[in-house]
C-alpha positions in Angstrom: -0.4 0.0 -0.1 2.9 2.1 0.6 4.4 1.4 -2.2 1.6 2.9 -4.1 1.2 5.8 -2.3 5.0 6.4 -3.5 4.5 6.0 -6.9 1.5 8.0 -7.0 3.2 10.7 -5.4 6.3 10.5 -7.7 3.7 10.7 -10.6 2.3 13.6 -9.3 5.6 15.3 -8.9 6.6 14.3 -12.9 3.5 16.4 -14.0 4.2 18.9 -11.9 7.7 19.2 -13.8 6.0 18.5 -17.0 8.0 20.7 -19.4 11.5 20.4 -21.1 14.5 19.6 -20.0 16.2 23.0 -20.7 19.6 22.1 -19.2 19.6 18.8 -21.6 18.9 21.3 -24.7 21.6 23.0 -24.0 23.8 20.5 -23.1 24.6 21.8 -19.5 25.2 21.1 -15.9 22.5 22.6 -13.5 25.7 24.3 -11.8 26.4 26.4 -14.9 27.3 29.7 -14.9 26.0 32.4 -16.8 28.9 33.1 -19.0 28.4 28.9 -19.8 24.9 29.1 -20.4 25.5 32.2 -23.2 28.6 29.8 -23.8 26.5 27.0 -24.5 23.9 28.5 -26.2 26.2 30.6 -29.1 28.0 27.1 -30.2 24.4 25.3 -30.6 22.6 28.0 -32.1 25.1 28.0 -34.7 24.8 24.0 -35.2 20.9 24.0 -35.3 20.2 27.3 -37.2 17.8 26.3 -39.4 19.6 28.4 -42.5 22.8 26.1 -41.6 20.6 22.8 -40.7 19.1 22.2 -44.0 19.1 18.4 -44.0 16.9 18.5 -40.5 13.4 18.3 -40.9 13.1 18.9 -37.0 15.7 22.2 -37.4 12.8 24.7 -36.7 11.5 23.3 -33.4 15.3 22.8 -32.2 16.0 25.7 -32.8 13.0 27.4 -31.3 13.7 24.6 -28.0 16.9 26.2 -27.9 15.8 29.7 -27.9 13.2 29.3 -24.7 16.0 27.1 -22.7 18.5 30.3 -23.0 14.9 32.7 -22.6 14.4 31.1 -19.3 18.3 30.0 -18.2 19.9 33.3 -18.5 17.5 35.3 -16.4 18.0 34.7 -13.0 14.4 35.5 -11.5 13.3 32.6 -14.6 16.0 30.5 -14.1 15.2 29.9 -9.9 11.3 29.2 -10.8 12.6 26.8 -13.5 14.3 25.1 -11.3 11.9 24.9 -8.7 8.5 24.1 -10.6 9.4 23.6 -14.0 8.6 24.9 -17.4 4.7 25.3 -16.8 5.7 27.8 -13.8 7.9 29.5 -15.9 4.6 29.9 -18.3 2.2 31.0 -15.7 4.6 33.9 -14.3 5.4 34.7 -17.6 1.8 35.2 -18.2 0.8 36.9 -15.5 3.5 39.5 -15.5 3.5 39.9 -19.3 6.4 41.0 -21.6 9.5 38.3 -21.8 12.7 38.5 -24.3 13.2 37.0 -27.4 16.3 35.7 -27.3 16.9 35.9 -31.3 16.5 39.7 -30.8 18.6 40.5 -28.0 21.7 38.1 -28.1 24.6 39.7 -29.4 21.9 42.4 -31.2 21.0 40.0 -33.5 21.6 36.3 -34.8 23.1 37.0 -37.7 25.7 34.2 -37.7 26.3 34.6 -41.6 24.1 32.0 -42.9 22.3 33.7 -45.7 18.8 32.9 -45.5 16.0 34.6 -47.3 14.8 38.0 -47.1 11.0 38.2 -47.0 10.1 41.5 -46.4 7.9 42.1 -49.7 8.6 43.5 -52.8 9.3 47.2 -52.3 12.9 47.3 -51.2 12.9 49.4 -47.8 15.3 52.1 -47.2 18.0 51.6 -44.5 20.1 53.5 -42.6 24.2 53.8 -42.8 26.0 50.9 -41.0 28.6 52.0 -38.1 32.2 50.2 -38.5 34.2 50.5 -35.4 37.2 48.7 -33.9 36.4 46.5 -30.6 40.1 46.5 -28.9 41.0 43.2 -27.0 43.2 41.7 -24.9 45.6 38.5 -26.1 44.2 36.8 -23.0 40.3 37.0 -24.2 41.4 35.6 -27.6 42.7 32.7 -26.3 40.1 31.9 -23.4 36.9 33.8 -24.8 35.4 36.0 -23.0 31.9 37.9 -22.8 32.2 42.1 -22.8 29.7 45.1 -22.6 29.9 48.1 -24.6 27.3 51.3 -23.7 26.0 52.5 -27.4 24.1 55.7 -27.8 21.2 55.0 -30.1 19.3 57.4 -32.2 15.3 55.9 -31.4 12.7 56.8 -33.4 10.1 58.6 -31.4 6.3 60.2 -32.1 6.1 64.0 -32.6 3.2 66.5 -33.1 1.7 67.3 -36.9 2.5 64.9 -40.1 5.1 65.0 -42.8 5.8 63.5 -46.1 7.3 60.3 -46.6 7.8 57.4 -48.6 8.8 60.1 -51.4 8.9 57.9 -55.0 9.3 59.5 -58.7 6.0 58.4 -60.8 5.3 59.3 -64.3 2.4 61.7 -65.0 0.7 62.1 -68.5 -0.9 66.0 -69.2 -2.6 66.7 -72.2 -1.1 70.3 -73.8 -3.7 70.6 -76.5 -6.2 68.3 -79.0 -3.7 65.5 -79.7 -0.7 67.0 -77.7 -0.3 65.1 -74.8 3.1 65.2 -72.3 4.8 62.7 -69.7 7.1 63.9 -67.1 8.1 63.1 -64.1 7.5 64.1 -60.7 7.8 63.6 -57.0 4.8 62.1 -55.1 4.4 61.5 -51.1 2.3 60.4 -48.4 1.9 61.8 -45.4 2.8 60.2 -42.3 3.2 60.6 -38.5 5.7 63.3 -37.7 8.8 61.6 -35.7 11.5 62.7 -33.5 14.7 61.2 -32.8 15.7 60.8 -29.2 19.5 58.9 -28.3 19.2 56.2 -25.7 21.9 54.3 -24.0 21.9 50.9 -24.7 24.1 47.9 -23.6 24.9 45.7 -25.8 26.7 42.3 -25.0 29.6 40.5 -27.7 31.2 37.2 -26.8 35.0 37.1 -27.7 35.3 33.3 -29.1 38.2 32.0 -28.7 40.3 32.0 -31.7 38.9 35.1 -33.3 41.5 36.9 -35.2 41.6 40.7 -35.9 39.2 41.8 -38.5 36.5 39.7 -37.8 33.1 41.0 -36.9 30.2 41.0 -34.8 27.3 42.7 -36.5 24.3 44.0 -34.1 21.1 44.7 -36.3 19.4 47.4 -36.2 22.2 49.4 -34.2 23.3 51.8 -36.6 22.6 55.2 -37.7 18.8 55.6 -38.4 16.3 56.2 -41.2 13.4 58.6 -41.0 11.3 56.5 -43.6 12.9 52.9 -43.1 15.2 50.9 -41.0 18.6 51.3 -39.0 21.4 50.2 -40.3 23.6 47.8 -38.5 26.0 48.4 -35.6 29.5 46.4 -36.8 31.9 45.5 -34.2 35.5 45.2 -35.9 38.3 42.7 -33.7 41.8 44.8 -33.2 44.3 42.8 -30.8 46.1 45.3 -28.0 49.8 44.9 -28.1 50.8 42.1 -25.5 53.8 42.4 -23.5 54.7 38.8 -23.7 53.7 37.0 -26.5 53.0 37.7 -30.4 50.6 36.1 -32.3 50.9 35.2 -35.6 48.2 33.2 -37.2 47.1 30.4 -34.7 51.1 30.6 -33.6 52.8 32.8 -30.6 55.8 33.7 -30.1 58.2 35.3 -27.5 61.5 35.9 -26.4 63.4 34.6 -23.1 66.7 36.3 -22.0 69.6 34.1 -20.2 72.6 34.3 -18.0 75.4 32.9 -19.9 76.3 30.6 -17.4 72.4 29.4 -17.9 73.6 29.3 -22.0 76.6 26.8 -21.1 75.0 24.6 -18.5 71.2 24.4 -19.1 68.7 25.6 -17.3 64.9 25.0 -16.4 62.2 27.5 -16.3 58.4 28.3 -16.6 56.8 30.6 -18.9 53.1 31.7 -17.8 51.0 31.2 -20.7 47.8 33.7 -21.5 45.2 31.8 -19.1 47.7 31.3 -16.1 48.9 27.5 -16.6 53.0 27.2 -16.8 54.9 26.1 -19.9 58.1 24.0 -19.0 61.4 25.2 -20.7 64.0 22.2 -19.7 67.7 22.4 -21.7 70.5 20.7 -20.7 72.6 22.1 -23.6 74.4 24.6 -25.2 71.9 27.3 -26.0 73.6 30.0 -28.2 71.7 33.5 -28.7 69.3 33.7 -31.3 68.5 29.8 -30.9 64.8 28.8 -30.9 62.4 25.8 -29.4 59.2 25.3 -30.3 56.5 23.7 -27.8 53.6 22.2 -29.6 50.1 22.8 -28.7 50.9 26.0 -26.7 49.7 28.5 -29.4 46.5 30.1 -29.9 43.3 27.9 -30.4 41.8 27.7 -33.9 38.8 29.6 -34.2 37.0 26.8 -36.3 38.0 23.9 -34.1 39.3 25.1 -30.7 40.4 21.5 -29.7 43.3 22.1 -32.2 46.3 24.8 -30.9 49.0 26.0 -33.1 52.5 26.4 -31.8 54.4 28.4 -29.0 58.2 30.0 -30.4 60.4 30.8 -27.9 63.4 32.6 -28.7 66.5 32.9 -26.7 69.1 36.1 -26.1 72.1 35.3 -24.3 73.0 37.7 -21.9 76.8 38.3 -21.3 78.6 39.6 -18.1 79.9 43.4 -18.2 82.3 43.2 -15.6 86.1 42.6 -16.6 87.6 39.3 -16.0 90.6 38.7 -14.6 93.6 36.7 -16.5 93.2 33.8 -14.2 89.3 33.5 -15.1 90.2 34.0 -18.5 92.8 31.4 -18.4 90.2 28.9 -16.9 87.2 29.6 -19.0 89.9 28.9 -21.9 90.8 25.6 -20.1 87.4 24.9 -19.5 86.4 25.0 -22.5 88.9 23.3 -24.6 88.6 25.3 -27.7 91.2 27.3 -29.8 91.3 30.6 -31.1 88.6 31.1 -33.6 89.2 34.4 -35.7 87.0 33.8 -39.6 86.1 36.3 -41.5 83.4 35.9 -43.9 80.8 37.2 -45.6 77.8 37.4 -43.4 75.3 38.9 -46.0 75.5 36.1 -48.3 72.4 34.7 -49.3 70.0 38.0 -47.7 
């Protein structure tokens, strides 16, 4: 009897928490942070976008599920409600509270991943404001590990105003009779009467994901965040990635380059050292042989992540400089060095520029 009651109670719990498993849809743990939720959404949205995932007949449905999961879990209040009593509670709260965000319109400004797609706005071409292009300077650390950054954007927004204005002006051909059997066709501007508008500047906070492996020149596009158009749509805001100079590493493609200065003693006897990487992990350098000025070693897999496949990393190239002692040596010390090295005098004169 007790088992029967427990079974009925379990069924009631299932009915209470009925709905989609948003954590499973995003492929994340219930302990995931907000940034992890955003990264998971961005990654899966690229894969499931109907314009790209054309072979899957359920692509649109999966894409909508993904949007619903992100909309709920990215909002702390909705997430807490969802964790407590499931999707149905979130729906009821949304029905009572109204509103609700559109994840496809608000996440990273637009959802334009560059898949193309069809524009079904109608046959008439819509006027559009100019695009705004700006450089977004980011650190090499952000390009290595990824990050979310926010920028403040002052955007002119169209608001209703008193009166009317001429709008949607177009050139049309008009036929006029000049006399018996005489006609003339002329072109004239024809305009509609529209409600008057004014532009009010509003502050907008835009969020940009710096994806691991991004390179200079790549753009993040924000639809309708550019210059306004009084009779059409605003242009787009395009943020172009630019890397700030780094004090330790230089990036070339997916490879990193750095220089290390060592003492003459270490150059002759060998040494061990560590280099702190962009995400804080340590790269071990061990040399048990002579290191000459300009010698270079490479560490596989310690470069930048590849943008297309973050599991692939470039090389880290380490070039060594040798710091020679500046103090004068005694004759006895010089003789000991000659005996220790066992080298005869080498005075070779040659054209060192040959081959350049």
